[in-house]
C-alpha positions, -999 to +999 in steps of 0.1 A: -179+017-148-192+026-183-226+011-174-231+035-145-208+064-152-224+097-162-254+116-172-238+139-196-255+173-199-268+166-234-304+158-225-335+178-234-338+189-198-324+224-194-292+226-173-296+235-137-270+246-112-246+239-084-260+220-054-246+225-019-243+199+008-247+224+036-276+245+025-307+247+003-306+285+002-312+295-034-291+327-029-261+310-014-228+319-031-244+341-058-218+369-052-180+370-054-161+346-031-143+361-001-118+347+024-099+316+013-118+315-020-113+352-029-103+357-066-108+320-073-121+324-108-156+340-104-142+372-119-133+355-152-168+340-158-194+353-182-229+345-195-231+327-228-268+322-234-282+301-206-247+288-197-213+301-185-180+305-202-146+316-190-123+343-204-089+328-212-072+354-235-078+391-246-103+380-273-112+344-264-135+325-240-139+288-235-170+267-227-186+233-235-196+220-269-225+197-261-252+224-255-245+239-289-243+276-299-261+300-276-263+332-297-237+358-308-228+376-275-209+370-243-217+391-213-194+398-183-223+405-159-220+429-130-222+400-106-189+388-119-170+421-124-184+441-096-193+470-119-218+470-148-227+445-175-203+444-204-215+427-236-191+415-262-199+404-298-187+370-309-167+370-342-189+348-362-164+349-391-137+333-370-122+299-381-133+303-417-169+312-408-174+285-382-175+311-355-157+289-330-130+262-326-136+227-311-107+210-294-106+176-311-115+146-289-130+168-261-161+187-251-142+220-252-151+249-275-134+283-279-150+315-292-134+347-303-149+381-296-145+413-317-136+434-287-111+427-259-115+415-224-099+436-196-088+404-178-087+367-183-080+335-165-045+319-164-046+282-174-034+254-152-009+234-173+005+211-146-003+175-138-010+176-100-047+184-098-056+153-077-060+163-041-063+200-047-093+220-036-113+233-065-139+260-071-165+255-097-190+279-112-224+272-127-259+285-133-294+273-124-314+261-094-307+248-059-313+213-046-348+198-048-366+170-030-348+147-005-336+113-017-343+088+010-331+052+012-349+033+040-359+067+055-322+078+056-312+109+036-287+102+008-289+134-012-313+156-031-330+155-065-322+183-090-344+213-083-360+237-108-337+261-126-337+297-116-309+312-138-287+323-109-250+319-112-233+302-082-199+290-071-190+261-048-160+241-038-149+204-038-116+185-041-102+168-072-105+131-066-090+116-098-084+120-135-107+098-156-098+089-192-130+090-213-141+089-249-140+127-248-105+131-233-093+134-197-119+145-172-113+159-137-135+141-112-148+153-078-169+134-053-198+150-035-190+142+002-208+147+035-175+156+051-160+176+023-147+211+017-160+243+034-185+250+005-189+214-006-209+213-038-216+193-069-232+199-103-266+192-116-275+189-153-269+224-164-237+238-149-221+228-182-195+253-195-186+268-162-150+271-152-133+249-126-103+265-108-075+252-086-050+271-065-015+267-080+011+284-058-013+310-046-028+317-080-062+303-090-060+289-125-085+274-148-082+236-146-114+224-161-148+231-178-179+216-163-190+186-184-212+160-166-225+143-135-232+108-124-267+095-131-294+087-137-308+071-105-338+050-096-352+030-066-358+000-089-345-014-122-379-016-139-377-003-175-403+022-187-419+032-154-406+068-155-395+067-119-358+075-126-344+109-116-312+131-115-297+139-082-268+152-061-260+122-039-234+120-011-243+083-009-255+063-039-259+032-018-292+014-021-301+030-054-298+018-090-277+039-114-279+038-152-307+042-177-335+023-193-316+023-226-283+009-213-294-010-182-293-004-144-266-013-119-274-017-082-251+002-058-249-017-025-259+002+006-228-002+028-219+015+061-195+038+043-209+065+019-205+060-018-207+095-032-216+104-067-192+125-088-191+154-112-167+157-142-150+185-160-130+185-192-094+188-182-075+219-194-039+207-188-042+178-212-053+202-240-034+233-230-012+233-261-042+230-284-060+257-265-031+281-266-026+276-303-060+292-308-065+315-278-034+337-283-021+354-251+006+381-256+039+370-241+050+391-211+083+401-228+063+412-259+042+435-238+073+448-221+090+455-254+059+474-267+059+495-235+096+500-237+094+512-273+066+536-263+087+549-234+116+554-257+095+574-281+082+596-252+117+601-237+131+611-271+104+637-276+108+650-240+146+648-240+145+632-205+175+614-193+166+580-176+174+579-139+195+549-128 
């Protein structure tokens, strides 16, 4: 599997965005989800340079490491909050001047802001992601040219980036143990979810959410996609490409540097996958950095304030 696994979003090619099975419309799902996907995490996303991050505590957001630092601000755009853009300043003195914290052995990175977010995503800390419907958020361009095998459509090449944020859905297919920790995987299927989507090389850093008992919680951070692909295994002919494939059959997967593996073209589709750094495996490390006030602590603060007011007003509580 290592020979064919993933094109990690570390290349010089700028990251692009979510690709849908059902449409090539560049404006599809560029506004807040409704219906069964309402409040599924879009409201917790923000712009970090050319990428996305997710608010996870009053003063913290999480994103990916591999694209490096992207400036000193984080913007909760109006497309996410339904109001106006709000720009926050990153605390560059945090963590002894590093300006961020990396979760060891993963691609996860946490930043602290000087101000405070008005809302933030709850974290998924369970172990039952497999089989759950997910919603992922990313930024960039729609699908590009058709990928044909013997004149039959197998998917689409990555299109040109356009900077738009989008959301799409899929289903968690497995948990994959990699050199950078546990990864949530999701297959790009022709008969998948209502808004079936996958990533292209640029949705890195966006949040992946699953529904846990009626509450959408952050379960992953976009990391990588399967690739690259080619119609041959000739080294150095520059014919390889990145793509969103619902069937890899009949194509070669790999790279000139590490070799190519042929994927047999069978009667059943062999979809490509995308990968997200798993939150639950790292939740303790994340919460040790991104401090969220305990509900009882907030209650005690409010209770103390109430006591102060009632003393001043000499009001007798009603039972």
